[in-house]
All heavy atoms as a GROMACS GRO file, in nm:
protein
  601
    1MET      N    1  -1.441   2.561   0.464
    1MET     CA    2  -1.361   2.557   0.342
    1MET      C    3  -1.229   2.630   0.367
    1MET      O    4  -1.225   2.732   0.434
    1MET     CB    5  -1.438   2.624   0.230
    1MET     CG    6  -1.366   2.621   0.100
    1MET     SD    7  -1.488   2.616  -0.029
    1MET     CE    8  -1.393   2.668  -0.164
    2LEU      N    9  -1.122   2.575   0.313
    2LEU     CA   10  -0.990   2.634   0.331
    2LEU      C   11  -0.971   2.754   0.239
    2LEU      O   12  -1.016   2.754   0.125
    2LEU     CB   13  -0.882   2.531   0.296
    2LEU     CG   14  -0.879   2.402   0.376
    2LEU    CD1   15  -0.771   2.312   0.323
    2LEU    CD2   16  -0.858   2.430   0.522
    3GLY      N   17  -0.902   2.854   0.292
    3GLY     CA   18  -0.870   2.969   0.209
    3GLY      C   19  -0.759   2.931   0.111
    3GLY      O   20  -0.687   2.833   0.131
    4PRO      N   21  -0.744   3.006   0.003
    4PRO     CA   22  -0.643   2.972  -0.098
    4PRO      C   23  -0.500   2.972  -0.044
    4PRO      O   24  -0.419   2.890  -0.083
    4PRO     CB   25  -0.662   3.077  -0.208
    4PRO     CG   26  -0.751   3.181  -0.153
    4PRO     CD   27  -0.821   3.123  -0.034
    5PHE      N   28  -0.470   3.064   0.049
    5PHE     CA   29  -0.334   3.067   0.104
    5PHE      C   30  -0.308   2.940   0.185
    5PHE      O   31  -0.204   2.877   0.171
    5PHE     CB   32  -0.313   3.191   0.192
    5PHE     CG   33  -0.179   3.189   0.261
    5PHE    CD1   34  -0.062   3.217   0.191
    5PHE    CD2   35  -0.169   3.154   0.395
    5PHE    CE1   36   0.062   3.213   0.254
    5PHE    CE2   37  -0.046   3.150   0.459
    5PHE     CZ   38   0.070   3.179   0.388
    6PHE      N   39  -0.403   2.905   0.272
    6PHE     CA   40  -0.386   2.786   0.356
    6PHE      C   41  -0.376   2.661   0.268
    6PHE      O   42  -0.292   2.575   0.292
    6PHE     CB   43  -0.502   2.773   0.455
    6PHE     CG   44  -0.484   2.658   0.550
    6PHE    CD1   45  -0.393   2.666   0.654
    6PHE    CD2   46  -0.558   2.542   0.536
    6PHE    CE1   47  -0.375   2.561   0.742
    6PHE    CE2   48  -0.542   2.437   0.624
    6PHE     CZ   49  -0.450   2.446   0.727
    7ALA      N   50  -0.459   2.652   0.167
    7ALA     CA   51  -0.455   2.535   0.078
    7ALA      C   52  -0.321   2.525   0.006
    7ALA      O   53  -0.263   2.415  -0.002
    7ALA     CB   54  -0.570   2.544  -0.024
    8SER      N   55  -0.267   2.637  -0.040
    8SER     CA   56  -0.138   2.632  -0.109
    8SER      C   57  -0.025   2.601  -0.011
    8SER      O   58   0.072   2.534  -0.047
    8SER     CB   59  -0.110   2.762  -0.185
    8SER     OG   60  -0.098   2.870  -0.096
    9LEU      N   61  -0.038   2.646   0.113
    9LEU     CA   62   0.060   2.616   0.216
    9LEU      C   63   0.063   2.465   0.244
    9LEU      O   64   0.170   2.405   0.252
    9LEU     CB   65   0.025   2.692   0.344
    9LEU     CG   66   0.120   2.677   0.462
    9LEU    CD1   67   0.253   2.746   0.430
    9LEU    CD2   68   0.057   2.738   0.586
   10ILE      N   69  -0.053   2.404   0.254
   10ILE     CA   70  -0.062   2.260   0.278
   10ILE      C   71  -0.002   2.183   0.162
   10ILE      O   72   0.071   2.086   0.182
   10ILE     CB   73  -0.208   2.217   0.305
   10ILE    CG1   74  -0.259   2.282   0.433
   10ILE    CG2   75  -0.221   2.066   0.311
   10ILE    CD1   76  -0.177   2.254   0.557
   11VAL      N   77  -0.030   2.225   0.041
   11VAL     CA   78   0.028   2.159  -0.077
   11VAL      C   79   0.180   2.166  -0.073
   11VAL      O   80   0.249   2.067  -0.098
   11VAL     CB   81  -0.028   2.221  -0.208
   11VAL    CG1   82   0.051   2.173  -0.329
   11VAL    CG2   83  -0.175   2.187  -0.223
   12ALA      N   84   0.234   2.282  -0.036
   12ALA     CA   85   0.380   2.299  -0.029
   12ALA      C   86   0.440   2.211   0.080
   12ALA      O   87   0.542   2.145   0.057
   12ALA     CB   88   0.415   2.446  -0.003
   13TYR      N   89   0.377   2.206   0.197
   13TYR     CA   90   0.428   2.122   0.304
   13TYR      C   91   0.418   1.974   0.268
   13TYR      O   92   0.511   1.896   0.292
   13TYR     CB   93   0.356   2.150   0.437
   13TYR     CG   94   0.418   2.263   0.513
   13TYR    CD1   95   0.367   2.392   0.504
   13TYR    CD2   96   0.529   2.243   0.594
   13TYR    CE1   97   0.423   2.497   0.573
   13TYR    CE2   98   0.587   2.347   0.664
   13TYR     CZ   99   0.534   2.474   0.653
   13TYR     OH  100   0.592   2.576   0.721
   14ALA      N  101   0.308   1.933   0.211
   14ALA     CA  102   0.292   1.793   0.170
   14ALA      C  103   0.398   1.755   0.068
   14ALA      O  104   0.455   1.644   0.074
   14ALA     CB  105   0.152   1.770   0.115
   15SER      N  106   0.428   1.844  -0.023
   15SER     CA  107   0.532   1.819  -0.122
   15SER      C  108   0.669   1.803  -0.055
   15SER      O  109   0.747   1.714  -0.091
   15SER     CB  110   0.535   1.934  -0.223
   15SER     OG  111   0.639   1.916  -0.316
   16ALA      N  112   0.696   1.887   0.044
   16ALA     CA  113   0.823   1.876   0.117
   16ALA      C  114   0.832   1.743   0.191
   16ALA      O  115   0.937   1.677   0.189
   16ALA     CB  116   0.837   1.993   0.216
   17LEU      N  117   0.724   1.701   0.254
   17LEU     CA  118   0.725   1.574   0.326
   17LEU      C  119   0.753   1.458   0.231
   17LEU      O  120   0.828   1.366   0.265
   17LEU     CB  121   0.592   1.551   0.399
   17LEU     CG  122   0.548   1.657   0.499
   17LEU    CD1  123   0.425   1.611   0.576
   17LEU    CD2  124   0.659   1.695   0.593
   18ARG      N  125   0.694   1.464   0.113
   18ARG     CA  126   0.718   1.356   0.015
   18ARG      C  127   0.859   1.361  -0.040
   18ARG      O  128   0.914   1.259  -0.080
   18ARG     CB  129   0.615   1.364  -0.098
   18ARG     CG  130   0.475   1.328  -0.043
   18ARG     CD  131   0.372   1.310  -0.148
   18ARG     NE  132   0.395   1.180  -0.210
   18ARG     CZ  133   0.351   1.149  -0.329
   18ARG    NH1  134   0.285   1.236  -0.401
   18ARG    NH2  135   0.373   1.030  -0.378
   19ALA      N  136   0.921   1.478  -0.040
   19ALA     CA  137   1.062   1.488  -0.083
   19ALA      C  138   1.152   1.417   0.018
   19ALA      O  139   1.248   1.351  -0.019
   19ALA     CB  140   1.103   1.633  -0.099
   20PHE      N  141   1.119   1.429   0.147
   20PHE     CA  142   1.196   1.362   0.250
   20PHE      C  143   1.167   1.212   0.252
   20PHE      O  144   1.254   1.132   0.287
   20PHE     CB  145   1.166   1.420   0.389
   20PHE     CG  146   1.221   1.558   0.408
   20PHE    CD1  147   1.136   1.665   0.428
   20PHE    CD2  148   1.358   1.581   0.406
   20PHE    CE1  149   1.186   1.793   0.448
   20PHE    CE2  150   1.409   1.709   0.424
   20PHE     CZ  151   1.323   1.814   0.445
   21HIS      N  152   1.044   1.175   0.221
   21HIS     CA  153   1.003   1.034   0.224
   21HIS      C  154   0.921   1.005   0.098
   21HIS      O  155   0.798   1.011   0.099
   21HIS     CB  156   0.922   1.006   0.349
   21HIS     CG  157   0.871   0.866   0.364
   21HIS    ND1  158   0.923   0.759   0.296
   21HIS    CD2  159   0.774   0.816   0.442
   21HIS    CE1  160   0.859   0.650   0.331
   21HIS    NE2  161   0.768   0.682   0.420
   22PRO      N  162   0.989   0.973  -0.013
   22PRO     CA  163   0.920   0.953  -0.140
   22PRO      C  164   0.813   0.843  -0.138
   22PRO      O  165   0.719   0.847  -0.216
   22PRO     CB  166   1.032   0.916  -0.238
   22PRO     CG  167   1.154   0.976  -0.177
   22PRO     CD  168   1.135   0.966  -0.028
   23GLY      N  169   0.823   0.749  -0.046
   23GLY     CA  170   0.724   0.642  -0.038
   23GLY      C  171   0.596   0.684   0.032
   23GLY      O  172   0.499   0.607   0.037
   24LEU      N  173   0.591   0.804   0.084
   24LEU     CA  174   0.473   0.853   0.155
   24LEU      C  175   0.363   0.883   0.055
   24LEU      O  176   0.383   0.958  -0.041
   24LEU     CB  177   0.511   0.980   0.233
   24LEU     CG  178   0.416   1.034   0.337
   24LEU    CD1  179   0.391   0.932   0.447
   24LEU    CD2  180   0.473   1.161   0.396
   25ALA      N  181   0.248   0.823   0.076
   25ALA     CA  182   0.134   0.845  -0.015
   25ALA      C  183   0.090   0.991  -0.009
   25ALA      O  184   0.103   1.057   0.095
   25ALA     CB  185   0.019   0.754   0.024
   26GLY      N  186   0.038   1.040  -0.119
   26GLY     CA  187  -0.005   1.180  -0.126
   26GLY      C  188  -0.107   1.216  -0.019
   26GLY      O  189  -0.096   1.321   0.044
   27ALA      N  190  -0.205   1.130   0.004
   27ALA     CA  191  -0.307   1.157   0.105
   27ALA      C  192  -0.246   1.160   0.245
   27ALA      O  193  -0.284   1.243   0.328
   27ALA     CB  194  -0.418   1.053   0.098
   28ASP      N  195  -0.151   1.071   0.270
   28ASP     CA  196  -0.084   1.070   0.401
   28ASP      C  197   0.000   1.196   0.420
   28ASP      O  198   0.002   1.254   0.528
   28ASP     CB  199   0.003   0.946   0.417
   28ASP     CG  200  -0.078   0.818   0.427
   28ASP    OD1  201  -0.195   0.825   0.471
   28ASP    OD2  202  -0.025   0.712   0.392
   29ALA      N  203   0.069   1.238   0.316
   29ALA     CA  204   0.150   1.360   0.324
   29ALA      C  205   0.061   1.481   0.350
   29ALA      O  206   0.095   1.567   0.432
   29ALA     CB  207   0.230   1.379   0.195
   30THR      N  208  -0.053   1.486   0.285
   30THR     CA  209  -0.146   1.596   0.306
   30THR      C  210  -0.200   1.595   0.449
   30THR      O  211  -0.206   1.699   0.516
   30THR     CB  212  -0.261   1.591   0.205
   30THR    OG1  213  -0.207   1.602   0.073
   30THR    CG2  214  -0.363   1.702   0.228
   31ARG      N  215  -0.238   1.478   0.498
   31ARG     CA  216  -0.290   1.465   0.634
   31ARG      C  217  -0.184   1.510   0.736
   31ARG      O  218  -0.214   1.585   0.828
   31ARG     CB  219  -0.331   1.320   0.661
   31ARG     CG  220  -0.384   1.294   0.800
   31ARG     CD  221  -0.422   1.147   0.818
   31ARG     NE  222  -0.316   1.054   0.783
   31ARG     CZ  223  -0.213   1.022   0.861
   31ARG    NH1  224  -0.201   1.074   0.980
   31ARG    NH2  225  -0.122   0.936   0.820
   32LEU      N  226  -0.060   1.466   0.716
   32LEU     CA  227   0.048   1.506   0.806
   32LEU      C  228   0.076   1.656   0.797
   32LEU      O  229   0.102   1.721   0.898
   32LEU     CB  230   0.174   1.426   0.776
   32LEU     CG  231   0.173   1.280   0.821
   32LEU    CD1  232   0.290   1.205   0.760
   32LEU    CD2  233   0.176   1.269   0.972
   33ALA      N  234   0.072   1.710   0.677
   33ALA     CA  235   0.097   1.853   0.658
   33ALA      C  236  -0.008   1.937   0.730
   33ALA      O  237   0.027   2.034   0.798
   33ALA     CB  238   0.100   1.888   0.509
   34VAL      N  239  -0.133   1.899   0.719
   34VAL     CA  240  -0.240   1.970   0.790
   34VAL      C  241  -0.216   1.965   0.939
   34VAL      O  242  -0.226   2.065   1.010
   34VAL     CB  243  -0.379   1.911   0.754
   34VAL    CG1  244  -0.487   1.963   0.848
   34VAL    CG2  245  -0.414   1.942   0.610
   35ARG      N  246  -0.180   1.847   0.988
   35ARG     CA  247  -0.157   1.830   1.133
   35ARG      C  248  -0.037   1.911   1.180
   35ARG      O  249  -0.043   1.975   1.285
   35ARG     CB  250  -0.137   1.681   1.162
   35ARG     CG  251  -0.127   1.646   1.307
   35ARG     CD  252  -0.262   1.662   1.375
   35ARG     NE  253  -0.253   1.638   1.516
   35ARG     CZ  254  -0.285   1.524   1.575
   35ARG    NH1  255  -0.330   1.423   1.504
   35ARG    NH2  256  -0.274   1.511   1.705
   36VAL      N  257   0.071   1.909   1.103
   36VAL     CA  258   0.191   1.986   1.141
   36VAL      C  259   0.159   2.134   1.148
   36VAL      O  260   0.194   2.202   1.247
   36VAL     CB  261   0.307   1.961   1.043
   36VAL    CG1  262   0.416   2.065   1.057
   36VAL    CG2  263   0.364   1.822   1.063
   37VAL      N  264   0.095   2.186   1.048
   37VAL     CA  265   0.064   2.329   1.045
   37VAL      C  266  -0.030   2.365   1.160
   37VAL      O  267  -0.007   2.464   1.231
   37VAL     CB  268   0.004   2.370   0.909
   37VAL    CG1  269  -0.050   2.512   0.912
   37VAL    CG2  270   0.109   2.355   0.799
   38ALA      N  271  -0.132   2.285   1.185
   38ALA     CA  272  -0.228   2.313   1.292
   38ALA      C  273  -0.163   2.305   1.429
   38ALA      O  274  -0.181   2.394   1.513
   38ALA     CB  275  -0.346   2.218   1.284
   39GLU      N  276  -0.087   2.199   1.454
   39GLU     CA  277  -0.024   2.181   1.585
   39GLU      C  278   0.086   2.285   1.610
   39GLU      O  279   0.100   2.336   1.721
   39GLU     CB  280   0.033   2.040   1.599
   39GLU     CG  281  -0.072   1.930   1.598
   39GLU     CD  282  -0.165   1.933   1.719
   39GLU    OE1  283  -0.125   1.983   1.827
   39GLU    OE2  284  -0.278   1.885   1.706
   40ALA      N  285   0.163   2.316   1.507
   40ALA     CA  286   0.268   2.417   1.522
   40ALA      C  287   0.205   2.553   1.551
   40ALA      O  288   0.253   2.627   1.638
   40ALA     CB  289   0.354   2.423   1.396
   41ASP      N  290   0.097   2.584   1.482
   41ASP     CA  291   0.029   2.710   1.506
   41ASP      C  292  -0.026   2.715   1.648
   41ASP      O  293  -0.011   2.816   1.717
   41ASP     CB  294  -0.084   2.729   1.404
   41ASP     CG  295  -0.151   2.864   1.417
   41ASP    OD1  296  -0.081   2.967   1.408
   41ASP    OD2  297  -0.274   2.866   1.438
   42ALA      N  298  -0.086   2.606   1.695
   42ALA     CA  299  -0.142   2.602   1.830
   42ALA      C  300  -0.033   2.618   1.936
   42ALA      O  301  -0.056   2.679   2.040
   42ALA     CB  302  -0.218   2.472   1.851
   43ALA      N  303   0.085   2.563   1.908
   43ALA     CA  304   0.196   2.571   2.004
   43ALA      C  305   0.282   2.695   1.982
   43ALA      O  306   0.380   2.715   2.054
   43ALA     CB  307   0.283   2.446   1.993
   44ARG      N  308   0.246   2.773   1.881
   44ARG     CA  309   0.321   2.895   1.846
   44ARG      C  310   0.466   2.863   1.811
   44ARG      O  311   0.559   2.930   1.854
   44ARG     CB  312   0.311   2.999   1.956
   44ARG     CG  313   0.165   3.029   1.990
   44ARG     CD  314   0.149   3.140   2.083
   44ARG     NE  315   0.120   3.255   1.994
   44ARG     CZ  316   0.126   3.380   2.034
   44ARG    NH1  317   0.160   3.408   2.155
   44ARG    NH2  318   0.099   3.476   1.951
   45ILE      N  319   0.482   2.756   1.733
   45ILE     CA  320   0.613   2.712   1.684
   45ILE      C  321   0.610   2.722   1.532
   45ILE      O  322   0.508   2.692   1.470
   45ILE     CB  323   0.641   2.565   1.724
   45ILE    CG1  324   0.642   2.550   1.875
   45ILE    CG2  325   0.769   2.514   1.662
   45ILE    CD1  326   0.645   2.407   1.921
   46ASP      N  327   0.719   2.761   1.472
   46ASP     CA  328   0.728   2.768   1.327
   46ASP      C  329   0.718   2.626   1.270
   46ASP      O  330   0.797   2.538   1.307
   46ASP     CB  331   0.860   2.833   1.287
   46ASP     CG  332   0.866   2.872   1.141
   46ASP    OD1  333   0.814   2.796   1.056
   46ASP    OD2  334   0.926   2.975   1.111
   47ALA      N  335   0.623   2.604   1.182
   47ALA     CA  336   0.603   2.471   1.124
   47ALA      C  337   0.726   2.423   1.048
   47ALA      O  338   0.752   2.303   1.041
   47ALA     CB  339   0.481   2.472   1.031
   48ARG      N  340   0.806   2.515   0.996
   48ARG     CA  341   0.928   2.475   0.927
   48ARG      C  342   1.025   2.406   1.021
   48ARG      O  343   1.096   2.312   0.981
   48ARG     CB  344   0.995   2.596   0.862
   48ARG     CG  345   0.910   2.656   0.749
   48ARG     CD  346   0.967   2.786   0.700
   48ARG     NE  347   0.963   2.885   0.809
   48ARG     CZ  348   1.001   3.011   0.796
   48ARG    NH1  349   1.047   3.054   0.681
   48ARG    NH2  350   0.992   3.093   0.898
   49LEU      N  351   1.027   2.448   1.147
   49LEU     CA  352   1.112   2.384   1.246
   49LEU      C  353   1.066   2.241   1.271
   49LEU      O  354   1.148   2.148   1.278
   49LEU     CB  355   1.111   2.464   1.377
   49LEU     CG  356   1.187   2.401   1.494
   49LEU    CD1  357   1.335   2.388   1.462
   49LEU    CD2  358   1.165   2.481   1.620
   50VAL      N  359   0.937   2.221   1.283
   50VAL     CA  360   0.882   2.087   1.305
   50VAL      C  361   0.915   1.997   1.186
   50VAL      O  362   0.960   1.883   1.204
   50VAL     CB  363   0.730   2.092   1.329
   50VAL    CG1  364   0.672   1.952   1.344
   50VAL    CG2  365   0.698   2.177   1.451
   51VAL      N  366   0.895   2.046   1.066
   51VAL     CA  367   0.925   1.968   0.945
   51VAL      C  368   1.073   1.930   0.941
   51VAL      O  369   1.108   1.816   0.914
   51VAL     CB  370   0.883   2.044   0.817
   51VAL    CG1  371   0.936   1.975   0.692
   51VAL    CG2  372   0.732   2.056   0.810
   52ALA      N  373   1.160   2.025   0.971
   52ALA     CA  374   1.304   1.998   0.969
   52ALA      C  375   1.343   1.897   1.077
   52ALA      O  376   1.422   1.805   1.051
   52ALA     CB  377   1.382   2.127   0.988
   53LEU      N  378   1.288   1.913   1.197
   53LEU     CA  379   1.321   1.822   1.306
   53LEU      C  380   1.281   1.678   1.272
   53LEU      O  381   1.360   1.585   1.288
   53LEU     CB  382   1.250   1.865   1.435
   53LEU     CG  383   1.275   1.772   1.551
   53LEU    CD1  384   1.360   1.841   1.654
   53LEU    CD2  385   1.146   1.725   1.610
   54VAL      N  386   1.160   1.661   1.223
   54VAL     CA  387   1.113   1.526   1.189
   54VAL      C  388   1.190   1.471   1.070
   54VAL      O  389   1.221   1.352   1.065
   54VAL     CB  390   0.960   1.525   1.165
   54VAL    CG1  391   0.913   1.388   1.117
   54VAL    CG2  392   0.887   1.563   1.293
   55ALA      N  393   1.227   1.556   0.976
   55ALA     CA  394   1.306   1.510   0.861
   55ALA      C  395   1.439   1.453   0.907
   55ALA      O  396   1.484   1.349   0.859
   55ALA     CB  397   1.328   1.624   0.763
   56VAL      N  398   1.504   1.520   1.002
   56VAL     CA  399   1.633   1.474   1.054
   56VAL      C  400   1.615   1.347   1.138
   56VAL      O  401   1.694   1.253   1.127
   56VAL     CB  402   1.701   1.585   1.137
   56VAL    CG1  403   1.820   1.531   1.215
   56VAL    CG2  404   1.745   1.698   1.046
   57GLU      N  405   1.513   1.344   1.222
   57GLU     CA  406   1.495   1.233   1.314
   57GLU      C  407   1.450   1.104   1.246
   57GLU      O  408   1.494   0.996   1.282
   57GLU     CB  409   1.395   1.270   1.425
   57GLU     CG  410   1.446   1.376   1.519
   57GLU     CD  411   1.566   1.332   1.601
   57GLU    OE1  412   1.583   1.212   1.624
   57GLU    OE2  413   1.643   1.420   1.642
   58SER      N  414   1.355   1.115   1.152
   58SER     CA  415   1.296   0.993   1.096
   58SER      C  416   1.273   0.994   0.945
   58SER      O  417   1.218   0.898   0.892
   58SER     CB  418   1.161   0.967   1.163
   58SER     OG  419   1.069   1.069   1.127
   59SER      N  420   1.312   1.101   0.878
   59SER     CA  421   1.283   1.118   0.735
   59SER      C  422   1.134   1.100   0.705
   59SER      O  423   1.097   1.050   0.600
   59SER     CB  424   1.366   1.021   0.651
   59SER     OG  425   1.502   1.049   0.664
   60TRP      N  426   1.050   1.138   0.800
   60TRP     CA  427   0.905   1.129   0.786
   60TRP      C  428   0.856   0.986   0.770
   60TRP      O  429   0.754   0.962   0.707
   60TRP     CB  430   0.852   1.223   0.677
   60TRP     CG  431   0.856   1.363   0.726
   60TRP    CD1  432   0.956   1.453   0.707
   60TRP    CD2  433   0.760   1.426   0.810
   60TRP    NE1  434   0.928   1.570   0.774
   60TRP    CE2  435   0.808   1.557   0.838
   60TRP    CE3  436   0.639   1.387   0.864
   60TRP    CZ2  437   0.738   1.646   0.917
   60TRP    CZ3  438   0.569   1.476   0.943
   60TRP    CH2  439   0.618   1.604   0.968
   61ARG      N  440   0.927   0.892   0.829
   61ARG     CA  441   0.885   0.752   0.829
   61ARG      C  442   0.820   0.721   0.964
   61ARG      O  443   0.891   0.710   1.065
   61ARG     CB  444   1.004   0.661   0.803
   61ARG     CG  445   1.050   0.671   0.659
   61ARG     CD  446   1.178   0.590   0.633
   61ARG     NE  447   1.208   0.581   0.492
   61ARG     CZ  448   1.252   0.681   0.417
   61ARG    NH1  449   1.275   0.798   0.468
   61ARG    NH2  450   1.276   0.662   0.289
   62PRO      N  451   0.687   0.708   0.967
   62PRO     CA  452   0.616   0.688   1.094
   62PRO      C  453   0.661   0.564   1.172
   62PRO      O  454   0.653   0.562   1.294
   62PRO     CB  455   0.469   0.676   1.054
   62PRO     CG  456   0.461   0.738   0.919
   62PRO     CD  457   0.595   0.717   0.855
   63ASN      N  458   0.708   0.463   1.103
   63ASN     CA  459   0.748   0.339   1.169
   63ASN      C  460   0.898   0.332   1.196
   63ASN      O  461   0.950   0.224   1.227
   63ASN     CB  462   0.704   0.219   1.086
   63ASN     CG  463   0.554   0.213   1.071
   63ASN    OD1  464   0.481   0.247   1.163
   63ASN    ND2  465   0.507   0.173   0.955
   64ALA      N  466   0.968   0.444   1.188
   64ALA     CA  467   1.113   0.445   1.209
   64ALA      C  468   1.147   0.401   1.352
   64ALA      O  469   1.080   0.439   1.448
   64ALA     CB  470   1.169   0.585   1.184
   65VAL      N  471   1.252   0.318   1.362
   65VAL     CA  472   1.304   0.274   1.492
   65VAL      C  473   1.456   0.285   1.485
   65VAL      O  474   1.519   0.231   1.395
   65VAL     CB  475   1.264   0.128   1.523
   65VAL    CG1  476   1.322   0.083   1.657
   65VAL    CG2  477   1.112   0.111   1.522
   66SER      N  478   1.513   0.358   1.582
   66SER     CA  479   1.658   0.375   1.584
   66SER      C  480   1.726   0.254   1.648
   66SER      O  481   1.660   0.170   1.711
   66SER     CB  482   1.697   0.501   1.663
   66SER     OG  483   1.680   0.478   1.802
   67ARG      N  484   1.857   0.245   1.633
   67ARG     CA  485   1.932   0.137   1.698
   67ARG      C  486   1.918   0.141   1.849
   67ARG      O  487   1.926   0.038   1.916
   67ARG     CB  488   2.080   0.143   1.660
   67ARG     CG  489   2.104   0.106   1.514
   67ARG     CD  490   2.249   0.116   1.483
   67ARG     NE  491   2.279   0.261   1.477
   67ARG     CZ  492   2.382   0.313   1.416
   67ARG    NH1  493   2.471   0.237   1.361
   67ARG    NH2  494   2.400   0.443   1.413
   68ALA      N  495   1.895   0.260   1.904
   68ALA     CA  496   1.880   0.274   2.049
   68ALA      C  497   1.737   0.244   2.096
   68ALA      O  498   1.711   0.238   2.215
   68ALA     CB  499   1.918   0.415   2.092
   69GLY      N  500   1.645   0.228   2.000
   69GLY     CA  501   1.507   0.196   2.035
   69GLY      C  502   1.409   0.312   2.029
   69GLY      O  503   1.291   0.294   2.058
   70ALA      N  504   1.456   0.430   1.988
   70ALA     CA  505   1.365   0.544   1.973
   70ALA      C  506   1.271   0.516   1.856
   70ALA      O  507   1.310   0.453   1.758
   70ALA     CB  508   1.445   0.672   1.948
   71ARG      N  509   1.148   0.560   1.869
   71ARG     CA  510   1.046   0.523   1.771
   71ARG      C  511   0.968   0.642   1.717
   71ARG      O  512   0.954   0.744   1.783
   71ARG     CB  513   0.946   0.428   1.834
   71ARG     CG  514   1.008   0.301   1.882
   71ARG     CD  515   0.908   0.217   1.961
   71ARG     NE  516   0.973   0.100   2.014
   71ARG     CZ  517   0.988  -0.014   1.948
   71ARG    NH1  518   0.940  -0.026   1.828
   71ARG    NH2  519   1.049  -0.116   2.004
   72GLY      N  520   0.914   0.625   1.597
   72GLY     CA  521   0.821   0.721   1.540
   72GLY      C  522   0.883   0.840   1.471
   72GLY      O  523   1.004   0.847   1.452
   73LEU      N  524   0.797   0.932   1.433
   73LEU     CA  525   0.841   1.050   1.358
   73LEU      C  526   0.940   1.134   1.436
   73LEU      O  527   1.039   1.181   1.382
   73LEU     CB  528   0.719   1.135   1.320
   73LEU     CG  529   0.622   1.074   1.220
   73LEU    CD1  530   0.499   1.160   1.207
   73LEU    CD2  531   0.688   1.054   1.085
   74GLY      N  532   0.916   1.154   1.565
   74GLY     CA  533   1.003   1.237   1.647
   74GLY      C  534   1.110   1.160   1.721
   74GLY      O  535   1.188   1.217   1.795
   75GLN      N  536   1.111   1.028   1.700
   75GLN     CA  537   1.212   0.941   1.761
   75GLN      C  538   1.216   0.952   1.914
   75GLN      O  539   1.320   0.977   1.974
   75GLN     CB  540   1.350   0.966   1.700
   75GLN     CG  541   1.360   0.920   1.557
   75GLN     CD  542   1.354   0.768   1.546
   75GLN    OE1  543   1.453   0.701   1.572
   75GLN    NE2  544   1.239   0.714   1.511
   76LEU      N  545   1.102   0.930   1.975
   76LEU     CA  546   1.095   0.927   2.121
   76LEU      C  547   1.126   0.787   2.172
   76LEU      O  548   1.086   0.688   2.111
   76LEU     CB  549   0.956   0.966   2.169
   76LEU     CG  550   0.912   1.110   2.145
   76LEU    CD1  551   0.768   1.129   2.190
   76LEU    CD2  552   1.003   1.207   2.216
   77MET      N  553   1.191   0.781   2.286
   77MET     CA  554   1.212   0.653   2.353
   77MET      C  555   1.078   0.610   2.411
   77MET      O  556   0.997   0.694   2.455
   77MET     CB  557   1.317   0.666   2.463
   77MET     CG  558   1.456   0.693   2.409
   77MET     SD  559   1.518   0.566   2.298
   77MET     CE  560   1.567   0.441   2.415
   78PRO      N  561   1.047   0.479   2.413
   78PRO     CA  562   0.917   0.433   2.461
   78PRO      C  563   0.881   0.483   2.601
   78PRO      O  564   0.766   0.523   2.625
   78PRO     CB  565   0.931   0.280   2.458
   78PRO     CG  566   1.029   0.255   2.348
   78PRO     CD  567   1.128   0.370   2.358
   79ALA      N  568   0.977   0.487   2.693
   79ALA     CA  569   0.946   0.534   2.829
   79ALA      C  570   0.911   0.683   2.828
   79ALA      O  571   0.820   0.726   2.901
   79ALA     CB  572   1.065   0.509   2.921
   80THR      N  573   0.977   0.760   2.744
   80THR     CA  574   0.947   0.903   2.733
   80THR      C  575   0.807   0.921   2.676
   80THR      O  576   0.728   1.001   2.728
   80THR     CB  577   1.050   0.975   2.645
   80THR    OG1  578   1.179   0.955   2.700
   80THR    CG2  579   1.021   1.123   2.633
   81ALA      N  580   0.776   0.847   2.571
   81ALA     CA  581   0.645   0.857   2.508
   81ALA      C  582   0.536   0.817   2.606
   81ALA      O  583   0.429   0.882   2.613
   81ALA     CB  584   0.639   0.771   2.384
   82ALA      N  585   0.558   0.713   2.685
   82ALA     CA  586   0.459   0.668   2.783
   82ALA      C  587   0.436   0.774   2.890
   82ALA      O  588   0.324   0.791   2.939
   82ALA     CB  589   0.503   0.538   2.847
   83GLY      N  590   0.541   0.847   2.925
   83GLY     CA  591   0.529   0.951   3.025
   83GLY      C  592   0.457   1.075   2.977
   83GLY      O  593   0.412   1.156   3.057
   84LEU      N  594   0.445   1.090   2.847
   84LEU     CA  595   0.377   1.206   2.791
   84LEU      C  596   0.231   1.176   2.774
   84LEU      O  597   0.146   1.248   2.752
   84LEU     CB  598   0.440   1.247   2.658
   84LEU     CG  599   0.585   1.290   2.666
   84LEU    CD1  600   0.640   1.316   2.527
   84LEU    CD2  601   0.602   1.414   2.751
   0.00000   0.00000   0.00000
């Protein structure tokens, strides 16, 4: 079970994600928020940095594709993504 602080943190992050991408379903925003907080914590990166980076790169649109061909939330080029 999640502690009250963690639960309120996830709600705040999910709300921020939906502000960047209003079409994002609530359940999807919550799922992404949990993942961002968990992965940022594991990598010892401030989750706010991850949220800001993805907001700038793709506005939290998972299917975003740039004119140059970069794809996804973090806008990776396909060859870069394949190498990771």
